[in-house]
MARDOZA-37403 format. One record per residue (C-alpha): residue in three letters; x, y, z. Coordinates in steps of 0.05 Angstrom, whole numbers, padded with zeros to 5 digits, always signed. Example, Ala and Ser with C-alpha at 12.3 -4.5 7.8 and 13.67 -1.06 7.14 Angstrom:
# residues 2
ALA+00246-00090+00156 SER+00273-00021+00143 
//
This chain:
# residues 274
MET-02178-01779-02418 THR-02241-01738-02422 GLU-02240-01717-02496 ARG-02216-01744-02562 PRO-02140-01746-02556 LEU-02092-01711-02603 LEU-02048-01762-02638 GLY-01973-01755-02644 ALA-01923-01793-02686 ALA-01855-01827-02686 MET-01806-01811-02741 SER-01735-01793-02759 THR-01711-01722-02769 ARG-01709-01736-02844 ASP-01783-01755-02841 LEU-01798-01694-02798 ALA-01776-01648-02855 GLY-01836-01673-02896 LEU-01885-01676-02838 GLN-01866-01612-02803 ASP-01933-01578-02814 PHE-01971-01639-02787 ILE-01931-01636-02722 LEU-01926-01560-02714 SER-01996-01538-02736 GLU-02029-01571-02675 ASN-01967-01580-02631 ARG-01973-01656-02634 ASP-01929-01701-02591 LEU-01867-01725-02628 GLU-01820-01783-02617 LEU-01753-01777-02654 GLN-01723-01844-02673 ASP-01654-01824-02699 PHE-01617-01842-02635 ILE-01627-01917-02629 GLU-01562-01938-02662 ALA-01495-01946-02627 ALA-01460-01915-02687 VAL-01501-01851-02679 LEU-01493-01847-02604 ASN-01418-01859-02607 GLY-01410-01808-02662 ASP-01424-01734-02668 TRP-01499-01734-02662 LYS-01507-01660-02645 PRO-01513-01635-02717 LEU-01571-01683-02726 ALA-01603-01660-02661 ASP-01592-01587-02683 GLU-01629-01601-02748 ALA-01687-01630-02708 ARG-01688-01569-02663 ARG-01689-01524-02724 LEU-01748-01561-02754 LEU-01784-01559-02688 ALA-01776-01485-02675 GLY-01837-01461-02638 HIS-01862-01531-02623 LYS-01902-01534-02558 GLY-01921-01608-02560 ARG-01887-01661-02518 LEU-01821-01686-02546 GLY-01790-01754-02534 ILE-01740-01801-02566 HIS-01735-01876-02576 GLY-01676-01898-02536 PRO-01623-01949-02558 PHE-01644-02022-02557 TRP-01610-02064-02611 GLY-01573-02121-02575 LEU-01587-02091-02507 SER-01623-02122-02448 ILE-01632-02082-02385 ALA-01636-02149-02347 THR-01569-02175-02370 PRO-01534-02214-02314 ASP-01465-02203-02344 PRO-01430-02144-02310 ASP-01388-02128-02371 VAL-01448-02126-02417 ARG-01486-02088-02364 ALA-01435-02032-02366 ILE-01448-02024-02441 VAL-01524-02023-02432 THR-01519-01971-02377 ARG-01474-01929-02420 ARG-01522-01932-02479 MET-01580-01910-02434 LEU-01539-01851-02408 GLN-01522-01832-02480 GLY-01596-01832-02497 LEU-01610-01788-02437 GLU-01555-01740-02459 VAL-01593-01733-02525 CYS-01657-01720-02487 GLU-01625-01665-02446 TYR-01596-01632-02508 LEU-01662-01634-02545 GLY-01706-01617-02486 ALA-01741-01684-02493 THR-01780-01708-02432 GLN-01790-01782-02450 MET-01747-01839-02474 VAL-01774-01906-02497 ILE-01735-01967-02473 HIS-01749-02041-02485 SER-01777-02092-02437 PRO-01728-02148-02419 TYR-01784-02200-02413 THR-01791-02255-02464 THR-01842-02309-02480 TRP-01792-02359-02451 ASP-01795-02320-02385 PHE-01871-02326-02383 ASN-01866-02401-02386 ASN-01805-02410-02342 LEU-01799-02357-02288 ASP-01847-02397-02244 ASN-01803-02458-02252 PHE-01763-02436-02190 PRO-01787-02432-02118 ASP-01807-02369-02080 ARG-01809-02328-02145 ALA-01733-02326-02143 ALA-01727-02319-02218 TYR-01774-02259-02219 ALA-01732-02226-02165 ARG-01668-02240-02203 VAL-01694-02204-02265 LEU-01713-02144-02223 GLU-01645-02144-02188 ASN-01609-02145-02255 CYS-01653-02088-02282 HIS-01639-02045-02220 ALA-01564-02059-02226 THR-01566-02037-02299 MET-01613-01978-02293 ALA-01596-01947-02225 GLU-01552-01893-02254 PRO-01596-01878-02315 VAL-01657-01873-02270 ARG-01621-01823-02225 ARG-01599-01783-02285 ALA-01668-01784-02317 ALA-01698-01758-02253 GLU-01647-01702-02251 ILE-01663-01677-02321 GLY-01738-01688-02319 VAL-01742-01748-02366 THR-01789-01808-02358 MET-01764-01874-02387 VAL-01823-01915-02411 VAL-01815-01991-02416 GLU-01845-02017-02481 ASN-01872-02088-02488 ILE-01834-02130-02538 GLU-01848-02204-02525 ASP-01887-02191-02461 LYS-01943-02241-02452 ASP-01959-02219-02381 PRO-01992-02150-02384 ASP-01974-02136-02311 ILE-01900-02150-02312 ARG-01875-02083-02340 ARG-01918-02044-02291 ILE-01887-02084-02234 LEU-01818-02069-02262 ALA-01832-01995-02269 ASP-01864-01990-02200 SER-01805-02025-02168 PHE-01762-01963-02181 ASP-01812-01919-02143 THR-01798-01857-02184 PRO-01833-01816-02238 ALA-01772-01828-02280 MET-01797-01899-02297 ALA-01866-01914-02327 VAL-01901-01960-02376 SER-01905-01959-02452 LEU-01951-02002-02495 ASP-01940-02021-02567 THR-02007-02042-02596 GLY-01977-02085-02651 HIS-01931-02121-02603 ALA-01989-02136-02556 HIS-02032-02159-02614 TYR-01975-02205-02637 ALA-01971-02234-02567 HIS-02046-02244-02566 GLY-02049-02277-02634 SER-01985-02318-02632 THR-01973-02334-02558 GLY-02042-02332-02526 ALA-02033-02266-02489 PRO-02093-02223-02470 THR-02123-02173-02519 VAL-02092-02104-02528 ASP-02145-02068-02487 TYR-02128-02112-02427 TYR-02056-02086-02431 VAL-02083-02016-02423 ARG-02126-02032-02364 ARG-02072-02071-02328 ALA-02022-02014-02336 GLY-02073-01964-02311 ASN-02049-01893-02299 GLY-01977-01919-02300 LEU-01985-01919-02376 GLU-01951-01857-02403 HIS-01936-01876-02475 VAL-01969-01916-02531 HIS-01943-01937-02598 LEU-02003-01942-02644 GLN-01995-01990-02703 ASP-02040-02041-02735 ALA-02022-02114-02743 ASP-02051-02183-02756 GLY-02031-02219-02692 HIS-01976-02258-02729 ALA-01919-02208-02735 ASP-01897-02137-02718 ARG-01928-02104-02779 HIS-01930-02029-02764 TRP-01987-02023-02814 CYS-02032-01963-02826 ILE-02088-01960-02775 GLY-02148-01999-02803 GLU-02107-02048-02844 GLY-02100-02100-02790 THR-02145-02134-02740 ILE-02136-02093-02676 ARG-02203-02073-02645 TRP-02193-01998-02642 ARG-02259-01979-02610 GLN-02245-02026-02552 LEU-02174-02001-02545 PHE-02195-01928-02542 ARG-02251-01945-02494 ALA-02198-01972-02447 LEU-02154-01911-02458 GLY-02214-01867-02442 GLU-02218-01898-02373 LEU-02150-01869-02354 THR-02143-01804-02316 SER-02072-01797-02342 SER-02053-01771-02410 PRO-02007-01820-02445 ARG-01973-01798-02509 LEU-02008-01833-02567 ILE-01954-01841-02619 LEU-01967-01868-02689 GLU-01908-01914-02704 LEU-01917-01936-02776 ARG-01869-01968-02824 ASP-01893-01923-02881 LYS-01893-01852-02855 SER-01935-01830-02914 GLU-01994-01867-02881 ILE-01993-01825-02817 LEU-02045-01776-02843 ARG-02089-01833-02868 SER-02085-01866-02799 VAL-02105-01801-02765 ALA-02164-01795-02813 TYR-02186-01866-02799 LEU-02187-01856-02724 ARG-02219-01787-02731 ASP-02275-01816-02774 LEU-02288-01867-02720 GLY-02294-01810-02670 LEU-02236-01838-02629 ALA-02180-01787-02638 ARG-02159-01726-02677 
//
């Protein structure tokens, strides 16, 4: 990135009604988060999507959604469970196609337990097994995503190894799979499990990084605090982002949506973003 990036935000359609001018006035990137629940995806979600489209009339920024994740692992070895996970991913992609969204956030399957135990087997067999399970689950969604021009970005959850999601995304060898970074999740992993600092996650993802959830935290839990309220080193993080030649979506994902504007002001005053 060669100039101060324009920040986007994650929110529900209900929140969008109150932040419409913030998004539309500068065509900021937006991530809609209404479509994570099975009850929504199994029901009639089109009226909700239509309301989002109405609120976004004239929007020229990049649009994405957060895909389903509750109770789902894309690395499940159980074929019956796998069928459900695959179906949920395809349902999320159906929403993307209807909305014209070009990105869907999905969750990493890797856990802290994996970091300590995958090397407990010879010839990296356990690593290979996780990748095999992910490909079995995601083969059809990846094909569908490529057909409709959607990139699925794999977000770190418990990931202690900053390389492992990039390796997973690269293994599909398609623009339909890329890397996401959640700053608060990475900071939790750093503070609570001894993972590298957040800026290292950026550098290790490199130009495969196409999406970032920006939230502040204390290294103990997944806080989703206003930027500046936690202990993340934002200058160092944006320095790492500035080394990229790609243009990842920088999405404020805050628990209190009323603090989005304050977070933008904080990073703007530091000269890091706008």
